[in-house]
C-alpha positions in Angstrom: -53.8 165.3 74.7 -55.4 163.9 71.6 -55.5 160.1 71.5 -54.3 158.3 68.3 -54.2 154.8 67.0 -57.7 153.7 68.2 -57.1 154.8 71.8 -59.6 156.4 74.1 -58.8 159.1 76.6 -60.7 158.4 79.8 -61.0 159.6 83.4 -61.6 156.8 85.9 -64.5 157.5 88.3 -63.2 156.7 91.8 -65.6 154.9 94.1 -65.3 155.4 97.8 -64.3 152.2 99.6 -66.1 151.5 102.8 -64.2 150.3 105.8 -66.0 147.3 107.3 -65.8 146.1 110.8 -64.6 142.5 110.8 -64.4 139.8 113.4 -61.4 138.4 111.5 -58.1 140.1 112.3 -56.4 141.2 109.1 -53.0 142.7 108.6 -53.0 146.5 108.8 -51.8 146.9 105.2 -54.5 144.5 103.8 -56.6 146.0 101.0 -59.6 144.4 99.4 -58.8 143.2 95.8 -59.9 145.6 93.1 -62.6 144.7 90.6 -61.3 143.5 87.2 -63.1 146.5 85.5 -63.1 150.3 85.8 -65.9 152.7 85.3 -64.7 155.9 83.6 -65.8 159.0 81.8 -64.9 159.2 78.1 -63.0 162.4 77.5 -61.8 162.0 73.8 -61.1 159.3 71.2 -58.9 158.8 68.2 -60.2 159.7 64.8 -59.6 156.2 63.5 -61.9 154.4 66.1 -64.2 151.9 64.5 -67.1 152.4 66.8 -69.2 155.4 67.5 -68.3 157.1 70.8 -69.9 159.9 72.7 -67.6 162.3 74.6 -68.9 162.6 78.2 -70.4 159.1 78.3 -69.7 156.6 81.1 -67.9 153.5 79.9 -66.7 150.3 81.5 -63.3 148.9 80.6 -60.8 146.3 81.5 -58.6 147.5 84.5 -55.4 145.7 83.5 -55.5 147.4 80.0 -55.8 150.9 81.4 -52.5 152.8 80.6 -51.4 155.6 82.9 -49.2 158.3 81.4 -47.6 161.1 83.5 -46.5 163.9 81.3 -45.3 167.3 82.5 -47.0 166.7 85.9 -50.4 165.8 84.4 -51.9 162.2 84.4 -53.6 160.8 81.4 -55.5 157.5 81.1 -55.6 155.7 77.8 -57.2 152.4 76.8 -57.3 150.7 73.4 -60.8 150.7 71.9 -60.9 146.8 71.9 -60.8 146.7 75.8 -64.0 148.7 76.2 -66.7 146.4 77.7 -69.5 148.8 77.0 -71.2 152.1 77.7 -73.6 152.9 80.6 -76.5 155.0 79.4 -77.9 156.4 82.6 
């Protein structure tokens, strides 16, 4: 999939969630709230993006603005360039 209209194609990097022992009894279906941001690998970007992007770099973006598309059994993650917080240069 080639992103268009200032969108970035990303792949979220999943972090393993640790199960903590707690002295407080919580419901069995309780899940810890997710962070308001996502760390992802940049796979591709639209030709009309206004910033310079590097394919393969690690980026941080706003979680609620991450769009998930399922097309022909494959999942794609797109985000508008404006919702990118920054790039992690490790």
